[in-house]
Structures are given as C-alpha cells and as structure tokens.
C-alpha positions as CSV (number, residue, x, y, z in Angstrom):
1,M,72.9,-25.2,96.8
2,I,75.2,-23.3,99.0
3,P,73.0,-21.2,101.6
4,F,72.4,-17.8,101.0
5,N,73.9,-16.7,104.4
6,Y,77.2,-18.1,103.5
7,T,77.6,-15.8,100.6
8,V,76.3,-12.7,102.4
9,K,78.8,-13.6,105.6
10,N,81.9,-13.8,102.8
11,M,81.1,-10.3,101.5
12,F,81.9,-8.9,104.9
13,S,85.0,-10.9,105.4
14,R,87.3,-8.9,103.3
15,K,85.9,-5.4,104.5
16,M,88.5,-3.0,102.8
17,T,88.5,-4.6,99.2
18,T,84.7,-5.0,99.6
19,L,84.2,-1.4,100.5
20,L,86.4,-0.1,97.8
21,T,84.8,-2.1,95.2
22,V,81.3,-0.7,96.3
23,L,82.6,2.8,96.2
24,G,84.0,2.3,92.8
25,I,80.8,0.9,91.5
26,G,78.9,3.4,93.4
27,L,80.7,6.2,91.7
28,V,80.0,4.8,88.2
29,V,76.4,4.5,89.0
30,F,76.4,7.9,90.3
31,V,77.7,9.3,87.1
32,F,75.4,6.8,84.9
33,A,72.4,8.0,86.7
34,A,73.2,11.8,87.0
35,Q,73.8,12.0,83.2
36,M,70.3,10.5,82.8
37,M,68.8,12.6,85.3
38,M,70.1,15.7,83.4
39,T,68.5,14.4,80.2
40,S,65.3,13.9,81.9
41,G,65.3,17.2,83.6
42,L,65.9,19.0,80.4
43,K,63.2,17.0,78.6
44,R,60.7,17.6,81.4
45,T,61.3,21.4,81.5
46,L,60.9,21.7,77.7
47,V,58.0,19.3,77.4
48,S,56.1,20.7,80.3
49,T,56.3,24.2,78.8
50,G,53.7,22.9,76.1
51,S,50.2,21.9,76.4
52,D,48.1,19.4,75.0
53,Y,45.4,21.8,74.1
54,N,47.8,24.6,72.3
55,V,49.2,24.8,69.1
56,I,52.1,26.7,68.0
57,A,52.6,28.0,64.2
58,I,56.0,29.0,62.8
59,R,57.0,29.5,59.2
60,K,57.5,26.6,57.2
61,A,61.2,25.2,57.2
62,S,62.0,27.1,60.4
63,Q,63.3,25.0,63.1
64,T,62.5,27.6,66.0
65,E,60.7,30.6,66.8
66,M,63.9,32.4,66.2
67,Q,64.2,31.8,62.6
68,S,60.5,32.4,61.9
69,I,58.8,35.3,60.3
70,I,54.9,35.5,60.2
71,T,53.1,38.6,58.6
72,L,50.2,40.3,60.2
73,E,48.0,39.1,57.1
74,Q,48.8,35.5,57.9
75,A,48.2,36.0,61.6
76,S,44.7,37.4,60.8
77,I,43.8,34.5,58.5
78,L,44.8,31.9,61.1
79,S,43.2,33.8,64.0
80,A,39.5,33.2,62.0
81,E,39.8,29.2,62.0
82,P,36.8,27.7,63.5
83,E,38.8,25.3,65.5
84,I,40.3,27.7,67.9
85,S,38.7,28.1,71.2
86,R,37.1,31.2,72.5
87,S,37.6,33.0,75.8
88,S,34.9,34.2,78.1
89,D,34.6,37.6,76.2
90,G,34.1,35.8,72.9
91,T,37.4,36.3,71.3
92,P,39.8,33.8,70.1
93,L,42.3,32.2,72.4
94,F,45.1,33.2,70.1
95,T,48.2,35.3,70.5
96,K,50.9,36.8,68.4
97,E,54.4,36.7,69.8
98,I,57.9,37.8,68.8
99,Y,61.0,36.0,70.1
100,V,64.4,37.9,70.3
101,V,67.6,36.7,71.9
102,I,69.9,39.3,73.8
103,N,73.0,39.1,75.6
104,L,73.0,39.7,79.3
105,T,75.7,39.3,82.1
106,K,75.5,36.9,84.8
107,R,75.0,37.9,88.5
108,D,78.1,35.8,89.4
109,N,80.3,37.5,87.0
110,A,80.7,34.3,85.4
111,G,80.4,35.8,81.8
112,N,77.6,36.8,79.6
113,G,74.6,34.6,78.3
114,N,72.0,34.7,75.7
115,V,68.5,35.6,77.0
116,V,65.0,35.0,75.3
117,V,63.0,38.2,75.1
118,R,59.4,37.4,74.3
119,G,56.8,40.0,73.1
120,V,53.2,38.7,74.0
121,G,49.8,39.8,73.8
122,P,46.7,40.1,75.9
123,K,45.9,36.2,75.7
124,S,49.4,35.1,76.2
125,M,49.1,34.4,79.9
126,E,45.7,32.9,79.6
127,L,47.0,30.5,77.0
128,R,49.8,29.5,79.7
129,P,48.1,29.1,83.0
130,Q,51.0,27.9,84.6
131,V,52.6,31.2,84.5
132,K,51.9,33.1,87.7
133,L,53.0,36.5,88.8
134,M,54.9,35.8,92.2
135,A,56.0,39.4,92.8
136,G,55.5,42.7,91.6
137,R,53.0,43.6,88.6
138,M,52.3,43.1,85.2
139,W,53.7,46.1,82.8
140,N,51.6,49.0,81.9
141,P,50.8,48.9,78.2
142,G,52.6,51.4,76.0
143,S,55.3,51.6,78.7
144,S,58.9,50.4,78.6
145,E,58.2,47.8,81.5
146,I,58.7,44.0,81.5
147,V,58.4,41.0,83.7
148,A,61.3,38.4,84.1
149,G,61.0,34.7,84.8
150,K,62.1,33.4,88.3
151,S,65.3,31.7,87.1
152,L,66.3,34.5,85.0
153,A,65.9,37.1,87.7
154,E,68.0,35.1,90.1
155,R,70.8,34.6,87.4
156,F,71.3,37.8,85.5
157,K,71.9,41.3,86.2
158,G,69.2,43.9,85.8
159,C,66.4,41.5,85.8
160,G,65.2,41.8,89.5
161,I,62.4,43.9,90.4
162,G,63.1,47.4,90.1
163,E,66.3,46.9,88.1
164,T,67.0,48.0,84.6
165,V,68.2,46.1,81.6
166,R,69.0,47.8,78.4
167,F,68.2,46.3,75.0
168,G,66.5,47.5,71.9
169,G,67.9,50.7,72.1
170,R,66.1,51.7,75.4
171,D,66.3,50.9,79.0
172,W,63.3,48.7,80.3
173,T,62.3,48.3,84.1
174,V,61.7,45.1,85.5
175,V,58.3,45.6,87.5
176,G,57.6,41.9,88.2
177,V,59.0,38.5,88.3
178,F,56.6,35.4,87.3
179,D,57.0,31.7,88.0
180,A,56.2,29.3,85.2
181,G,56.2,26.3,87.2
182,G,59.7,25.0,86.4
183,T,59.1,25.5,82.4
184,A,61.3,27.2,79.9
185,F,59.4,30.4,80.3
186,N,61.2,30.7,83.8
187,S,64.3,31.7,81.6
188,E,62.6,34.6,79.7
189,L,61.8,38.1,79.7
190,W,58.2,39.2,78.7
191,G,57.0,42.5,77.6
192,D,54.0,44.2,75.8
193,I,54.3,42.9,71.8
194,D,53.6,46.2,70.5
195,Q,56.8,48.0,72.3
196,M,58.9,45.0,71.5
197,Q,58.2,45.3,68.0
198,N,59.0,49.1,68.0
199,A,62.2,48.4,70.0
200,F,63.5,45.9,67.5
201,D,61.9,47.5,64.3
202,R,60.2,44.0,63.6
203,P,56.7,44.7,62.0
204,V,56.3,40.8,61.8
205,F,55.9,37.9,64.3
206,S,58.0,35.0,65.3
207,S,54.9,32.5,66.2
208,L,51.4,32.2,66.8
209,T,50.0,30.2,69.6
210,F,46.3,29.3,70.0
211,R,44.3,26.9,72.0
212,L,42.0,24.0,70.1
213,A,38.5,23.8,71.4
214,D,38.9,19.9,70.8
215,P,42.4,18.7,70.6
216,A,41.1,15.7,68.3
217,T,40.5,18.3,65.5
218,F,44.4,19.1,65.2
219,E,45.4,16.6,62.4
220,A,42.4,17.7,60.1
221,M,43.0,21.5,60.7
222,K,46.8,20.9,60.0
223,E,46.2,18.9,56.9
224,R,43.6,21.6,55.5
225,L,45.8,24.7,56.3
226,E,48.9,23.0,54.6
227,K,47.0,23.2,51.3
228,D,46.2,26.9,51.8
229,P,48.8,29.0,49.8
230,R,48.3,32.0,51.9
231,L,49.6,30.2,55.0
232,P,53.1,28.9,54.6
233,L,53.0,28.0,58.2
234,D,54.1,24.7,60.0
235,L,51.5,23.9,62.8
236,K,52.7,21.7,65.8
237,R,51.2,20.7,69.1
238,E,52.9,22.7,71.6
239,K,54.3,20.0,73.6
240,V,55.7,18.3,70.5
241,Y,57.4,21.6,69.5
242,Y,59.2,22.2,72.7
243,A,60.1,18.5,73.1
244,E,61.9,19.0,69.6
245,Q,63.9,21.9,71.2
246,S,65.6,19.4,73.7
247,R,66.8,16.9,71.1
248,A,70.4,18.1,70.4
249,M,71.3,19.0,73.8
250,S,69.6,15.6,75.3
251,S,71.4,13.7,72.6
252,F,74.9,15.2,73.2
253,I,74.3,14.6,77.3
254,G,73.2,11.2,76.7
255,I,76.2,10.3,74.2
256,M,78.8,12.0,76.5
257,G,77.2,10.5,79.6
258,T,77.3,7.0,78.0
259,V,80.9,7.1,76.8
260,I,82.0,8.5,80.4
261,S,80.2,5.7,82.1
262,I,81.4,3.1,79.8
263,V,85.0,4.0,80.6
264,F,84.3,4.2,84.2
265,S,82.5,0.9,84.4
266,L,85.4,-0.9,82.8
267,G,87.5,0.3,86.0
268,A,84.8,-0.9,88.1
269,I,84.6,-4.3,86.4
270,V,88.2,-4.7,87.0
271,G,87.8,-3.9,90.5
272,A,85.1,-6.2,91.0
273,M,87.1,-8.9,89.2
274,I,90.4,-8.3,91.5
275,T,88.2,-8.7,94.6
276,M,86.7,-11.9,93.6
277,Y,89.9,-13.3,92.6
278,A,91.4,-12.5,95.9
279,A,88.4,-14.2,97.4
280,V,89.0,-17.2,95.5
281,A,92.6,-17.3,96.6
282,N,91.8,-16.6,100.1
283,R,89.1,-19.3,100.3
284,T,90.7,-22.2,98.3
285,K,90.5,-24.7,101.3
286,E,86.6,-23.7,101.9
287,I,86.0,-24.3,98.3
288,G,87.7,-27.7,98.5
289,T,85.7,-28.4,101.6
290,L,82.5,-27.5,100.1
291,R,83.3,-29.7,97.2
292,S,84.2,-32.7,99.5
293,L,80.7,-32.0,101.2
294,G,79.1,-32.8,98.0
295,F,78.4,-29.3,96.7
296,S,78.7,-29.1,93.0
297,R,80.8,-27.1,90.6
298,F,77.7,-25.3,89.7
299,S,76.8,-24.4,93.2
300,I,80.4,-22.9,93.7
301,L,80.0,-20.9,90.7
302,N,76.5,-19.5,91.6
303,S,78.0,-18.8,95.3
304,F,80.8,-16.6,94.1
305,L,78.9,-15.0,91.2
306,L,76.1,-14.1,93.6
307,E,78.8,-12.5,96.0
308,S,79.9,-10.5,93.2
309,V,76.4,-9.3,92.1
310,L,75.4,-8.6,95.7
311,I,78.6,-6.3,96.2
312,S,77.8,-4.5,92.9
313,L,74.1,-4.2,93.9
314,S,75.3,-2.4,97.2
315,G,77.3,0.1,95.1
316,G,74.5,0.7,92.7
317,I,72.2,1.6,95.9
318,L,74.8,3.6,97.2
319,G,75.4,5.5,93.8
320,L,71.5,5.8,93.5
321,I,71.2,7.4,96.8
322,A,74.0,9.9,96.2
323,S,72.6,10.7,92.6
324,S,69.1,11.3,94.2
325,F,70.5,14.7,96.1
326,M,71.2,15.8,92.5
327,N,67.3,16.1,92.3
328,F,67.6,19.3,94.4
329,V,70.2,20.9,92.1
330,Q,69.3,23.5,89.3
331,V,71.6,24.2,86.3
332,S,71.6,26.3,83.5
333,T,73.2,25.8,80.1
334,T,72.9,27.1,76.4
335,N,70.1,25.3,74.5
336,W,71.9,24.7,71.1
337,D,68.3,24.6,69.4
338,T,67.6,28.3,70.3
339,F,71.2,29.3,71.6
340,S,69.5,30.9,74.6
341,E,70.2,30.2,78.5
342,L,67.9,27.4,80.0
343,A,67.7,26.7,83.6
344,F,66.5,23.2,84.6
345,S,66.7,20.9,87.3
346,F,67.7,17.3,87.4
347,A,64.9,14.6,87.6
348,I,64.9,11.2,88.8
349,T,62.5,8.7,87.4
350,P,61.5,5.1,88.1
351,Q,63.0,4.2,84.8
352,I,66.5,5.6,85.8
353,I,66.3,3.9,88.9
354,I,65.8,0.5,87.4
355,S,68.4,1.2,84.4
356,S,70.9,2.1,87.0
357,L,70.5,-1.1,89.1
358,I,70.5,-3.2,86.1
359,F,73.7,-1.5,85.1
360,A,75.2,-2.2,88.6
361,L,74.1,-6.0,88.3
362,F,75.8,-5.9,84.8
363,M,79.1,-4.9,86.1
364,G,78.8,-7.2,89.0
365,F,78.0,-10.2,86.9
366,I,80.9,-9.2,84.2
367,G,83.5,-8.7,86.9
368,G,82.6,-11.8,88.9
369,F,82.0,-14.5,86.3
370,L,85.7,-15.5,85.5
371,P,86.7,-15.7,89.0
372,A,83.6,-17.7,89.7
373,V,84.5,-20.0,87.0
374,R,87.9,-20.3,88.4
375,A,86.5,-21.2,91.8
376,S,84.1,-23.9,90.4
377,R,87.1,-25.6,88.5
378,L,89.4,-26.0,91.3
379,K,90.1,-29.6,92.1
380,I,89.1,-31.0,95.4
381,V,92.6,-32.5,96.3
382,D,94.6,-29.4,95.1
383,S,92.2,-27.1,97.3
384,L,92.5,-29.1,100.4
385,R,96.4,-29.0,100.3
386,A,96.4,-25.2,99.7
387,V,98.4,-23.4,102.4
C-alpha cells in the first residue's frame, strides 16, 4: 500500500484548488448541518415544553388548543378523576386554560405577528415548574394585568414591564416577565383566566392540564375516559402533544434543507472531481513511477480516493465549526400548527455532527471515485513518457 503521508503531502501540493474544494464542501456541510440544527431546535423547544407527568386534554377532533372547546361541566368531571395528583393543600393538580391568538407589532418594525394569549389558573405555574418569574411580579386577581414570556417581551411592542398592550377590548399592563427555560411558553402572554374569559367573551375553556400521580396509569385512564359519553375529549401526554405541534414546520424545514443541500452538494462533488482530475493530470509521471516500483492499480486507486475523502472531511469539519456558532442564534417564525409566533434556538446534537461528517465523506467519495479509477488505469509506459 502507498504510505499515508504521501497522500497527505499531495493534498497540500495544490494549495489553491484544494482550498477552494474544502471551502465549497464546507459551505454545503454548513447548510446541511444548519437546517438539521434548526429542526432540532424547533423540536427541542416544543418537546421540552411538556412534562412526562402532565396530561393535556382537548376536544376530540381538535388538532390544537386554538380549535378546542371544553365546557365547565366537562372540566369538573375530569378534575375528579382519582389518577390526578394532589398538591400540598389537598386540591387536584389540575388547571383550566383558554388559548387565544392576537396580532401585535414587532419592536423592529418588521411587521406584525400572531401572539398566544393564555388564560391560566392558580395551578398553572405549579404544573410547569420550569416557568420562573425573572422580573416584576405576578398579576393581581381581578385586574387587567398580565405577564409576558421572555422572548415575547424582547420582540413585541407593548410586552415589556410597565408597557401596555391592547386586546380583548381593553388595555392590559405587563407587570412581570417570566422565563420558561427556552420552551414555547416564552412566546406567550399569561393572565388570569377569569379576566381573559370576560375579555374574549368565552365561557368555555381551550384545554385542561393535570398531573398524574403515576404516569403508568395514563393508558388505562385514557381508555376508560374514551368510553365516557360525557367527555368527548382527547387525552395526550403533554410531551406528545407539543411534539406534534412541530411536525408540519419541521417537515417543511427538513424537506427544503435537504433539497438545497442536494443541489449544493452536486456543485461540491463536481469541484472535488475537477480537483482530483487535475491531480491525476499533474502527477502522471508519479503514477507511472509508483507502478514501476510495484504498487498495484488498487493501491493507486485507494491513494487518490483517500486524498479526495480527506479533502472532503476537512471541508466537513470546517462546515461543522462554522455551523456550531449557530447554536448561539435565536430565531422566530410562525408555527404552522398554531399560526402563532414561536422563538427558538438552533441546537446541535451528536447525531447532526455524525450525519454531517458522513455527508462530507460521501461527497468526497463520489467526487474522487472516477478520477481515482482513471489514475489506476494509466499504463506504466504512457505515464513515464508524459510531459
């Protein structure tokens, strides 16, 4: 076999063409990794919104809370179920909530966006321990006061502490900002459910959320309640429910990102192919010398193929390093399932790193295969005669 250091040395013999190929592949890997990081960040934000112990109930056939209608009678029946955990005061860890989407203006004057207003009850915070008040205070019961999620307060006018936002026919004062640990709640406005129901003239609820004393009892409870004609409700584990909210958007990002990556990768493969064909043309005499020294055609093929793969791997590592900085970027977009603004950060995972490197190696292998075959098929005499 041809020594490995010979292959590495030849990588740097054509600095400009090698550098351009590395940059081209790095760009493709950057796009490939970035779209996967965006999908990963979106899913992580929504999935982490839920808890393994919590269950959310919406009306059957409803896809989201926005479409759901639940009566007070149905809420009372469900709250009495024995599987529901109890808080320290002996009352069920159960909350009734309404979910309304309003339109607000962004701070950067980049237009308007849909924002979730959630009417919550006394147990809502206890059911979501990740939600912490980071500034200001909670609203006073019976008042037109609200608190805003951290991301929302930063992005929309009227949502900062002391500011006023108008919806539901009245002005609401923001008295606090909460941090929900990077979850979807960071993009919501919360207020007293009784006041929200009055403002929006909604005597019904959008969803019911409760904590199970034992998560293992969920399936049996769900099966039993589905047979109860008084409760036309669909019960889902909270994590499952929020994971479903990311499907449409994450699928779109994945498809678009894959298409763009494939188009870009064709250019990178052609670039790698041109680089390796140039290497074969410039090293024809070397190839003849190696063959005359007893190195087989297979060794020649392996050497050139390895060189192409190493160049692509270098580009892949460069692309991953560049994409890792996206981990500090937060973006907002409209969640197509709820038609509301959602802020989330890019998230890199070991799976994304491995997939990106495999993609880079694949481009190098495809781009270098034909030039490597050409190099291995050169005849010794013709190679030594080459000018």
